[in-house]
C-alpha positions as CSV (number, residue, x, y, z in Angstrom):
1,M,112.3,99.3,123.2
2,A,108.7,99.6,122.7
3,T,106.8,96.4,121.8
4,I,104.5,96.4,118.9
5,T,101.3,94.5,119.5
6,A,99.4,93.0,116.8
7,P,95.7,94.2,116.4
8,A,93.2,91.8,117.9
9,L,91.4,89.6,115.3
10,R,87.7,89.9,115.2
11,V,86.0,86.8,114.1
12,P,82.8,87.9,112.2
13,L,79.8,86.3,113.6
14,P,77.6,84.2,111.2
15,G,74.9,86.1,109.5
16,V,72.2,84.3,111.4
17,L,73.8,85.2,114.9
18,R,73.8,88.9,114.0
19,S,70.1,89.0,114.7
20,P,69.3,90.1,118.2
21,V,66.2,87.9,118.2
22,V,68.3,84.7,117.4
23,R,70.8,85.6,120.1
24,K,68.1,86.1,122.7
25,L,66.6,82.7,121.6
26,L,70.0,81.0,122.1
27,V,70.4,82.4,125.5
28,L,66.9,81.1,126.4
29,G,67.9,77.7,124.8
30,L,71.0,77.6,126.9
31,A,69.0,78.6,130.0
32,A,66.5,75.8,129.3
33,A,69.2,73.2,128.8
34,V,70.7,73.9,132.2
35,L,67.4,74.5,134.1
36,A,65.1,72.0,132.5
37,P,66.9,68.7,134.0
38,L,67.0,70.5,137.4
39,A,63.3,71.4,137.2
40,H,62.2,68.1,136.0
41,A,64.2,66.3,138.9
42,R,62.7,68.5,141.5
43,W,59.2,68.7,140.1
44,H,58.7,65.7,137.9
45,S,55.0,65.6,137.9
46,G,54.9,68.8,135.6
47,T,51.8,70.3,137.5
48,W,52.2,73.5,139.4
49,P,53.8,72.6,142.9
50,A,51.5,73.1,145.8
51,A,54.4,74.5,147.7
52,L,54.5,77.4,145.4
53,T,50.8,78.5,145.9
54,V,49.5,81.1,148.4
55,D,46.0,80.6,149.9
56,L,44.3,84.0,149.9
57,T,41.0,82.7,151.3
58,G,41.8,83.9,154.9
59,P,42.8,87.4,154.1
60,L,40.1,88.1,151.6
61,T,37.6,86.8,153.9
62,R,38.7,88.9,156.7
63,A,38.6,92.0,154.4
64,N,35.1,91.2,153.5
65,D,34.1,91.1,157.1
66,W,36.0,94.3,157.9
67,I,34.1,96.2,155.1
68,I,30.8,94.8,156.4
69,D,31.5,95.9,159.8
70,N,32.8,99.4,159.2
71,R,30.8,100.5,156.3
72,D,28.6,102.6,158.4
73,S,31.0,104.1,160.9
74,H,34.6,104.3,159.4
75,P,35.6,107.8,158.2
76,L,36.8,106.4,154.9
77,F,33.2,105.3,154.1
78,L,31.5,108.4,155.6
79,Y,33.7,111.1,154.3
80,F,35.0,109.8,151.0
81,F,32.9,107.0,149.5
82,G,29.8,108.4,150.9
83,H,30.3,111.8,149.1
84,V,31.1,109.9,146.0
85,S,28.0,107.9,146.2
86,N,25.8,111.0,146.9
87,A,27.4,112.9,144.0
88,V,26.6,110.2,141.7
89,V,23.0,109.6,142.9
90,L,22.3,113.5,142.6
91,S,23.9,113.7,139.1
92,V,21.9,110.7,137.8
93,R,18.8,111.8,139.6
94,A,18.9,115.4,138.0
95,V,19.4,114.1,134.5
96,Y,16.6,111.6,134.9
97,L,14.2,114.3,136.3
98,F,15.0,116.6,133.5
99,L,14.2,113.9,130.9
100,L,10.9,113.1,132.6
101,A,10.1,116.7,132.8
102,A,10.8,117.2,129.1
103,G,8.5,114.2,128.3
104,W,8.7,112.1,125.2
105,A,8.0,114.9,122.7
106,G,10.5,117.2,124.3
107,V,13.2,114.7,124.6
108,T,12.7,113.5,121.0
109,A,12.7,117.2,119.7
110,L,15.7,118.2,121.7
111,G,17.7,115.2,120.7
112,A,16.8,115.9,117.0
113,V,17.8,119.7,117.4
114,V,21.2,118.8,118.9
115,A,21.7,116.1,116.1
116,W,20.7,118.5,113.4
117,R,23.0,121.2,114.8
118,T,26.1,119.0,115.0
119,A,25.5,116.5,112.2
120,G,22.9,117.6,109.8
121,V,19.4,116.7,108.7
122,R,19.7,112.9,108.1
123,P,21.2,112.1,111.7
124,A,18.6,114.4,113.2
125,L,15.9,112.3,111.4
126,G,17.6,109.1,112.6
127,T,17.8,110.4,116.2
128,A,14.0,111.2,116.2
129,A,13.3,107.9,114.7
130,A,15.4,106.1,117.4
131,F,13.6,107.8,120.2
132,L,10.1,107.2,118.8
133,T,11.2,103.4,118.3
134,C,12.0,103.1,121.9
135,G,8.5,104.4,122.8
136,L,6.8,102.1,120.3
137,L,8.6,99.0,121.9
138,G,7.0,100.2,125.2
139,M,10.5,100.9,126.7
140,W,10.3,104.7,127.1
141,V,10.7,105.0,131.0
142,P,13.5,102.3,131.2
143,T,15.2,104.1,128.2
144,M,15.2,107.4,130.1
145,Q,16.6,105.6,133.2
146,T,19.4,104.0,131.1
147,L,20.0,107.4,129.3
148,A,20.4,109.2,132.7
149,L,22.7,106.5,134.0
150,M,24.8,106.5,130.7
151,V,25.2,110.3,130.5
152,V,26.7,110.4,134.0
153,A,28.9,107.3,133.5
154,V,30.1,108.3,129.9
155,L,30.9,111.9,131.0
156,A,32.8,110.6,134.0
157,S,34.5,108.0,131.9
158,V,35.5,110.5,129.2
159,V,37.1,112.8,131.8
160,V,39.1,110.0,133.7
161,G,40.2,108.5,130.3
162,A,41.2,111.8,128.9
163,L,43.3,112.7,131.9
164,L,44.9,109.2,131.9
165,G,45.5,109.5,128.2
166,L,47.0,112.9,128.5
167,A,49.5,111.8,131.1
168,A,50.4,108.7,129.2
169,G,50.6,110.6,125.9
170,L,53.0,113.3,127.3
171,S,55.3,111.1,129.6
172,D,57.0,107.8,128.7
173,R,57.3,107.0,132.4
174,M,53.6,107.6,133.1
175,D,52.8,105.5,129.9
176,R,54.7,102.7,131.4
177,A,53.2,103.2,134.7
178,L,49.7,103.3,133.5
179,R,49.7,100.5,131.1
180,P,49.2,97.7,133.7
181,V,46.6,100.0,135.4
182,L,44.6,100.3,132.2
183,D,45.0,96.5,131.5
184,T,43.7,95.8,134.9
185,M,40.7,98.1,134.6
186,Q,39.8,96.7,131.2
187,V,40.6,93.0,131.7
188,L,39.2,92.4,135.2
189,P,35.9,91.0,134.6
190,A,33.1,93.1,135.8
191,F,31.6,90.1,137.8
192,A,34.9,89.9,139.7
193,Y,35.0,93.5,140.8
194,L,31.0,93.9,141.2
195,L,31.3,92.3,144.7
196,P,33.9,94.5,146.2
197,V,32.0,97.6,144.5
198,V,28.8,96.3,146.1
199,L,30.4,95.7,149.5
200,V,31.5,99.5,149.5
201,F,28.7,101.2,147.8
202,G,25.8,98.8,148.3
203,I,23.3,97.8,145.7
204,G,22.1,100.9,143.6
205,V,23.1,103.4,141.0
206,P,26.6,104.4,142.4
207,A,27.9,100.9,142.2
208,A,26.6,100.6,138.7
209,V,28.0,103.9,137.6
210,L,31.5,103.1,139.0
211,A,31.6,99.6,137.5
212,T,30.7,101.4,134.2
213,V,33.6,104.0,134.5
214,V,36.1,101.1,135.3
215,Y,35.3,99.4,132.2
216,A,34.7,102.3,129.8
217,A,37.4,104.7,130.6
218,P,40.5,102.7,129.2
219,P,39.6,103.0,125.6
220,M,39.5,106.8,125.9
221,A,42.8,106.6,127.7
222,R,44.5,104.5,125.3
223,L,43.4,106.3,122.2
224,T,44.1,109.7,123.7
225,A,47.6,108.6,124.3
226,L,47.9,107.1,120.9
227,G,46.7,110.3,119.3
228,L,49.1,112.5,121.2
229,R,52.0,110.3,120.6
230,G,51.2,110.0,116.9
231,A,51.0,113.8,116.2
232,D,53.0,115.0,113.2
233,K,56.6,115.8,114.5
234,E,57.1,118.4,111.7
235,V,53.9,120.4,112.8
236,L,55.1,120.2,116.5
237,E,58.5,121.4,115.5
238,A,57.1,124.3,113.6
239,V,55.0,125.3,116.6
240,E,57.9,125.1,118.8
241,S,60.0,127.2,116.6
242,L,57.5,130.0,116.9
243,G,58.1,130.2,120.5
244,A,55.1,128.3,121.8
245,T,55.2,127.1,125.4
246,A,54.4,123.4,126.2
247,R,50.9,124.3,127.1
248,Q,50.3,126.1,123.9
249,R,51.8,123.3,121.9
250,L,49.3,121.0,123.6
251,L,46.3,122.9,123.0
252,T,47.1,124.4,119.5
253,A,48.8,121.3,117.9
254,R,48.8,118.2,119.8
255,I,45.1,118.0,120.7
256,P,43.8,119.3,117.3
257,L,46.1,116.7,115.6
258,A,44.7,113.9,117.8
259,R,41.0,114.8,117.0
260,R,40.3,111.6,115.1
261,E,41.7,109.4,117.9
262,L,39.9,111.3,120.6
263,L,36.6,110.9,118.8
264,L,37.2,107.2,118.2
265,G,37.9,107.1,122.0
266,L,34.7,108.6,122.8
267,N,33.0,106.3,120.4
268,Q,34.4,103.3,122.1
269,T,33.7,104.6,125.6
270,I,30.0,105.1,124.6
271,M,29.8,101.7,123.1
272,M,31.5,99.9,126.1
273,A,29.4,101.9,128.7
274,L,26.1,100.9,127.1
275,S,27.3,97.3,126.7
276,M,27.6,97.3,130.5
277,A,23.9,98.3,130.9
278,V,22.8,94.7,131.6
279,I,25.7,93.8,133.9
280,A,25.0,97.2,135.7
281,S,21.5,95.9,136.2
282,V,22.7,93.2,138.4
283,I,23.8,95.5,141.0
284,G,20.8,98.0,140.8
285,G,21.4,99.8,137.8
286,G,17.9,99.5,136.6
287,G,16.6,100.7,133.3
288,L,16.8,98.7,130.1
289,G,19.4,96.3,131.5
290,D,17.2,95.2,134.2
291,R,14.3,94.5,131.7
292,V,17.0,92.4,129.7
293,Y,18.0,90.6,132.7
294,Q,14.6,89.7,133.9
295,A,13.6,88.5,130.5
296,L,16.6,86.2,130.1
297,A,16.1,84.8,133.4
298,S,12.9,83.4,132.2
299,V,14.5,82.5,128.9
300,D,12.3,85.1,126.9
301,V,14.4,86.1,124.1
302,G,11.8,88.3,122.5
303,A,11.3,90.4,125.6
304,A,15.0,90.6,126.0
305,L,15.5,91.7,122.4
306,A,12.7,94.3,122.9
307,A,14.7,95.9,125.7
308,G,18.2,95.4,123.8
309,I,17.1,97.2,120.7
310,P,16.8,100.6,122.5
311,I,20.3,100.1,123.9
312,V,21.6,99.6,120.4
313,L,19.6,102.7,119.1
314,L,21.0,104.9,121.8
315,A,24.5,103.8,120.9
316,V,24.0,104.3,117.2
317,V,22.6,107.8,117.8
318,L,25.5,108.9,120.0
319,D,27.9,107.3,117.6
320,R,26.7,109.2,114.6
321,V,26.3,112.5,116.3
322,T,29.8,112.5,117.9
323,A,31.4,111.3,114.6
324,A,29.7,113.9,112.6
325,A,30.5,116.6,115.2
326,G,34.2,115.7,114.8
327,R,34.1,116.0,111.1
328,G,32.3,119.4,111.3
329,T,29.6,118.3,108.9
330,G,26.8,120.2,110.7
331,P,24.8,122.8,108.9
332,A,26.4,126.3,108.5
333,H,23.5,128.0,110.2
334,G,23.8,130.9,112.7
335,R,23.1,130.7,116.4
336,R,19.8,132.3,116.0
337,T,18.3,129.4,114.0
338,T,19.6,127.0,116.6
339,Y,18.1,129.0,119.5
340,A,14.7,129.1,117.5
341,L,14.8,125.4,117.1
342,L,15.5,124.9,120.8
343,A,12.8,127.3,121.8
344,A,10.4,125.4,119.5
345,A,11.4,122.1,121.1
346,A,10.9,123.5,124.6
347,A,7.4,124.9,123.5
348,L,6.5,121.4,122.3
349,A,7.6,119.9,125.5
350,V,5.4,122.4,127.5
351,A,2.5,121.9,125.2
352,V,2.5,118.0,125.5
353,R,2.7,118.3,129.3
354,L,0.0,120.9,129.4
355,A,-2.1,118.5,127.4
356,G,-1.5,115.9,130.2
357,R,0.5,113.4,127.8
358,P,4.1,113.7,128.9
359,D,4.4,109.9,129.0
360,W,4.4,107.7,126.0
361,P,0.8,106.6,125.4
362,D,0.2,102.9,125.9
363,A,-1.9,102.6,122.8
364,W,1.2,103.5,120.7
365,T,3.2,100.4,121.7
366,V,4.1,97.4,119.7
367,T,4.8,93.9,120.9
368,I,7.7,92.0,119.2
369,A,8.3,89.3,121.9
370,E,6.2,86.7,120.4
371,P,7.4,86.9,116.8
372,V,10.9,86.9,118.0
373,N,10.5,83.8,120.2
374,R,8.8,82.0,117.1
375,V,11.9,82.9,114.9
376,V,14.3,81.6,117.7
377,D,12.3,78.3,118.0
378,W,12.5,77.8,114.2
379,M,16.2,78.5,114.2
380,T,16.8,76.0,117.0
381,G,14.6,73.4,115.3
382,H,16.1,73.7,111.8
383,L,19.6,74.9,112.0
384,Y,20.9,73.1,115.2
385,S,21.4,69.8,113.3
386,G,20.4,67.9,110.2
387,V,21.3,70.8,107.6
388,P,22.3,68.8,104.3
389,V,25.8,69.0,103.2
390,V,27.2,71.7,105.6
391,G,25.8,70.0,108.7
392,G,24.1,71.9,111.6
393,T,25.6,74.5,113.9
394,A,25.9,71.8,116.6
395,D,28.3,70.0,114.3
396,W,30.4,73.2,113.7
397,A,30.7,73.7,117.3
398,G,31.6,70.0,117.9
399,H,34.3,70.3,115.2
400,F,35.7,73.5,116.5
401,T,36.0,72.0,120.0
402,T,37.5,68.6,118.8
403,W,39.9,70.3,116.3
404,V,40.8,73.5,117.9
405,L,40.0,74.0,121.5
406,D,40.7,70.5,122.9
407,P,44.1,70.2,121.3
408,V,45.2,73.6,122.4
409,R,44.0,73.1,126.0
410,D,45.4,69.6,126.3
411,G,48.8,70.8,124.7
412,L,49.0,73.5,127.4
413,L,48.2,71.1,130.2
414,W,50.5,68.5,129.0
415,L,53.5,70.9,129.1
416,P,55.4,71.1,132.4
417,W,54.7,74.3,134.3
418,W,58.3,75.5,133.9
419,S,58.2,74.9,130.3
420,V,55.2,77.1,129.8
421,L,57.1,79.9,131.5
422,L,60.0,79.3,129.2
423,L,57.7,79.6,126.2
424,V,56.2,82.8,127.6
425,A,59.8,84.2,128.0
426,A,60.6,83.0,124.4
427,L,57.8,84.9,123.0
428,A,58.2,88.1,125.0
429,W,61.9,88.7,125.1
430,P,62.6,88.8,121.3
431,I,60.1,91.5,120.5
432,G,60.9,93.5,123.7
433,T,63.4,93.8,126.5
434,W,64.3,91.5,129.4
435,R,61.9,93.6,131.7
436,T,59.1,92.8,129.2
437,A,59.8,89.1,129.3
438,L,60.2,89.1,133.1
439,T,56.9,90.8,133.6
440,A,55.2,88.3,131.2
441,V,56.7,85.4,133.0
442,L,55.9,86.8,136.5
443,A,52.2,87.4,135.4
444,M,51.9,83.8,134.0
445,A,53.5,82.4,137.3
446,A,51.1,84.5,139.4
447,T,48.2,82.3,138.2
448,G,50.1,79.2,139.6
449,V,50.8,81.1,142.8
450,L,47.1,81.9,143.2
451,G,46.4,78.1,143.0
452,V,44.4,78.3,139.6
453,W,47.1,77.1,137.2
454,E,45.1,74.6,135.4
455,P,41.9,76.7,135.1
456,S,44.0,79.4,133.8
457,L,45.5,77.2,131.0
458,D,42.0,76.1,130.1
459,T,40.9,79.9,129.9
460,L,44.2,80.7,128.0
461,S,43.3,78.0,125.2
462,Q,39.9,79.6,124.8
463,V,41.3,83.1,124.6
464,L,44.0,82.1,122.1
465,A,41.3,80.4,119.8
466,A,38.9,83.5,120.1
467,V,41.6,86.1,119.6
468,A,43.0,84.2,116.5
469,V,39.5,84.0,114.9
470,T,38.8,87.7,115.9
471,L,42.2,89.0,114.5
472,V,41.7,87.1,111.1
473,L,38.1,88.4,110.7
474,G,38.9,91.7,112.1
475,F,42.0,92.5,110.0
476,A,40.4,91.3,106.9
477,T,37.1,93.3,107.6
478,G,39.0,96.4,108.6
479,I,41.1,96.4,105.5
480,A,38.0,96.1,103.3
481,A,36.3,99.0,105.2
482,A,39.5,101.1,104.9
483,R,39.9,100.6,101.1
484,S,35.9,101.2,100.4
485,D,33.7,104.0,101.6
486,R,30.7,101.9,100.7
487,V,31.8,98.9,102.7
488,E,32.5,101.1,105.7
489,R,29.0,102.6,105.6
490,L,27.5,99.2,105.3
491,L,29.5,97.8,108.1
492,R,28.8,100.7,110.7
493,P,25.4,99.6,111.7
494,V,26.4,96.0,111.9
495,L,29.3,96.8,114.2
496,D,27.2,99.1,116.1
497,V,24.7,96.2,116.9
498,F,27.5,93.7,117.6
499,Q,29.2,96.0,120.0
500,T,26.3,97.5,121.8
501,M,23.9,94.6,122.0
502,P,24.2,93.3,125.6
503,Q,26.1,90.0,125.6
504,F,23.1,88.4,127.5
505,V,20.9,89.2,124.6
506,Y,22.7,87.2,122.0
507,L,23.9,84.6,124.4
508,I,20.7,82.6,124.5
509,P,20.5,82.5,120.6
510,V,24.3,81.5,120.4
511,V,23.4,78.7,123.0
512,A,20.4,77.7,121.0
513,L,22.5,77.4,117.8
514,F,25.7,75.9,119.3
515,G,24.6,74.2,122.4
516,V,26.3,74.5,125.8
517,G,30.1,74.3,125.9
518,R,33.3,76.3,125.2
519,A,32.4,76.8,121.5
520,P,29.6,79.2,122.1
521,A,31.8,80.9,124.8
522,V,34.4,81.6,122.0
523,A,31.6,82.6,119.6
524,A,30.3,85.2,122.1
525,A,33.8,86.5,122.7
526,V,34.4,86.9,118.9
527,V,31.1,88.8,118.3
528,Y,31.9,91.3,121.3
529,A,35.6,91.8,120.3
530,L,35.4,92.0,116.6
531,P,34.0,95.5,116.2
532,A,36.7,97.2,118.1
533,V,39.4,95.4,116.1
534,V,37.7,96.3,112.8
535,R,37.1,100.1,113.8
536,I,40.7,100.5,115.0
537,T,42.3,98.7,111.9
538,A,40.1,100.8,109.6
539,Q,41.0,104.0,111.3
540,G,44.7,103.3,111.3
541,L,44.9,102.3,107.6
542,R,42.8,105.5,106.7
543,Q,45.1,107.7,108.6
544,V,48.2,106.8,106.7
545,D,50.0,109.8,105.1
546,P,48.4,110.4,101.8
547,A,51.8,111.7,100.4
548,A,53.3,108.2,101.1
549,L,50.4,106.5,99.3
550,E,50.6,109.1,96.3
551,S,54.4,108.3,96.1
552,A,53.7,104.5,95.9
553,R,51.2,105.0,93.2
554,S,53.5,107.3,91.1
555,L,56.0,104.4,91.2
556,G,53.5,102.0,89.7
557,A,52.6,100.1,92.9
558,T,49.4,98.1,92.7
559,G,46.7,98.3,95.3
560,G,47.9,95.1,97.1
561,Q,51.6,96.5,97.0
562,Q,50.4,99.8,98.5
563,L,48.6,97.8,101.3
564,R,51.5,95.5,102.1
565,Q,54.4,97.9,101.7
566,V,52.9,101.3,102.7
567,Q,49.7,101.1,104.6
568,L,50.2,98.2,106.9
569,P,53.9,99.3,108.0
570,L,52.8,102.7,108.6
571,A,49.7,101.7,110.5
572,R,51.6,99.4,112.8
573,P,50.8,101.3,116.1
574,A,47.0,101.1,115.3
575,L,47.3,97.4,114.4
576,L,49.0,96.7,117.6
577,L,46.4,98.7,119.5
578,A,43.8,96.4,117.7
579,V,45.5,93.3,118.8
580,N,45.6,94.7,122.5
581,Q,42.0,95.5,122.3
582,G,41.1,92.3,120.8
583,V,42.8,90.4,123.6
584,V,41.4,92.5,126.5
585,L,37.7,92.4,125.1
586,V,37.9,88.6,124.5
587,L,39.1,88.3,128.1
588,A,36.3,90.6,129.3
589,V,33.7,88.0,127.9
590,V,35.4,85.1,129.5
591,V,33.1,85.4,132.5
592,I,30.0,85.5,130.1
593,G,31.5,82.4,128.5
594,G,31.4,80.7,132.0
595,L,27.7,81.1,132.2
596,V,27.3,78.9,128.9
597,G,29.7,76.2,129.8
598,G,32.9,77.8,129.2
599,G,34.1,76.9,132.6
600,A,37.5,77.6,134.1
601,L,38.1,81.0,135.4
602,G,35.0,82.6,134.0
603,Y,32.8,80.2,136.0
604,D,34.8,80.9,139.2
605,A,34.2,84.5,138.8
606,V,30.5,84.1,138.2
607,F,30.3,81.6,141.1
608,G,32.1,83.9,143.5
609,L,29.6,86.8,142.8
610,A,26.6,84.6,143.1
611,Q,27.7,83.1,146.4
612,G,29.0,86.2,148.0
613,D,32.6,84.5,147.9
614,L,35.0,87.2,147.6
615,A,38.1,84.8,147.5
616,T,36.8,82.7,144.8
617,G,35.6,85.7,142.7
618,L,38.6,87.9,143.1
619,V,41.2,85.3,142.8
620,A,39.6,84.2,139.4
621,G,39.3,87.9,138.4
622,A,43.1,88.5,139.4
623,A,44.0,85.2,137.3
624,I,42.3,86.7,134.3
625,V,44.1,90.0,134.8
626,C,47.5,88.2,134.9
627,L,46.7,86.4,131.6
628,G,45.7,89.7,130.1
629,L,48.9,91.3,131.2
630,M,51.0,88.4,130.0
631,L,49.2,88.4,126.5
632,D,49.7,92.2,126.4
633,R,53.4,92.2,127.0
634,V,53.7,89.3,124.4
635,T,52.0,91.3,121.7
636,Q,52.8,94.9,122.4
637,P,56.4,95.6,123.2
638,A,57.4,95.9,119.7
639,A,55.5,99.2,119.6
640,R,57.7,100.5,122.5
641,R,61.0,99.6,121.0
642,T,59.7,101.2,117.7
643,E,59.1,104.6,119.5
644,K,62.4,104.5,121.3
645,G,64.3,103.9,118.2
646,A,62.5,106.6,116.1
């Protein structure tokens, strides 16, 4: 006789436990309850155990010695690095000789014609005015040197970034594999990899170009991948239904649909390449960066600003021309008009050269160093302290350090090392997968293994404070720019100045206003990272489907409701990218902060380059990369989960 079994009773879970986030946190809580007593009994001091550290001084010193001994004889250097170096030198020299041959009149006229053809009359006039200003400031030859270096570096960065972004945008596996590579390229401080670059290529142009490419290519790669992945699926399905091959879909649909992201990537690459001009001068890049570096070595802010202004002008010109080219706002004239103008520009260049005046005349220069230095002295004397009611900038820096930086740093250092790792897991796992949490935990633990646990927590406290300020200001400003064309037009030159002005230029006024310490380091990081966050936020909000906004308006939604319920949710990938860029750009300025009293890992990276200590510089740089990787995994996995679930 068959037995009848009663159906198993299923006890419904409480509503709170149905959430995957709550269940993950409960698992972590149980693990902490079991492991915390064991860890406390084994490592009761709370600091990172010496037994779990690895000393890399010996291996890195031997690698340093091997490179020096074999640089002139090993086939790797003779037949690979040597050819790369020669190709870079020849390319930069060819561009520089062309600019010198054209002379100031030819370069100005040619730049104006190109700007007119691609953007219109106003950008053409702005381009001519920018080049003439460079000459008036007495910086024509250094400007041409920097322009030649940047043309080659930007072209290489765009090619490398576009290829990497293409691979990441078309393949999930490549995207996962390239993310840590791009993080490393963008987060590793320039001062950390300048030493190995100099060891391989020596002091000079090749090392400067390579350092610039490593720093400037990741934004192009990230935004290319974002644009390809964000292409309208309905359009892709329509193209596929017509029998298009994968290559045809890429060329006729994906890339045209990603045009805005590609142009934004080009914009960011140009900005970041020009921002590397001063750092590149440290290893022989020359040009405007070298003038800035020499001026700041003698604390001459005015002379540094005179060389920094042309860098900003170059960035503004290239930004305007590339943006207008993407929008297709150039004049609708035929090729004959363009050829005629190019011929006129060439004739002007030849005429000026035949007249014996190809170089900018010395009598046409204006000196701004002395007035600028007087303004800086006045700011230092009147704003640093003693301002009624609001207090001086020194008081603001002191309050920020006392109320924000010190509590965050002391809190992180007070926590036992294992609890910090549990906290990282608790932040990473709920918004991602266990692999995400494991990667974040291992990245954080690597700073302890490298023997720089306490400096890493000190740096982390500064980064967290700077990122918080950057995101608050960046999101608010980006929303305002996205909702108002007038605000966007007013902000563009300000953002250009902030992003392209070399950090070394505004570092001395920052120190003059805020003193030496961690507060000016945070201020420098915010100034540098803010433009990218604002631009990406505004771009993401402006690209929200107009049909969705129209539908919300037809239902009576107010402007605030449209923002909260439509724009922000639909712009989530761009906002997450803005967070990512804010983190990596703040980390990129950590080294600069080390020069003004930020201490911690930034100081170690600078010290390693200054003393030729490969071990100290690379260990500090690797720890900064680990912090960046950890912060990326804590802030970015939600986007991956959303894509998979879509």
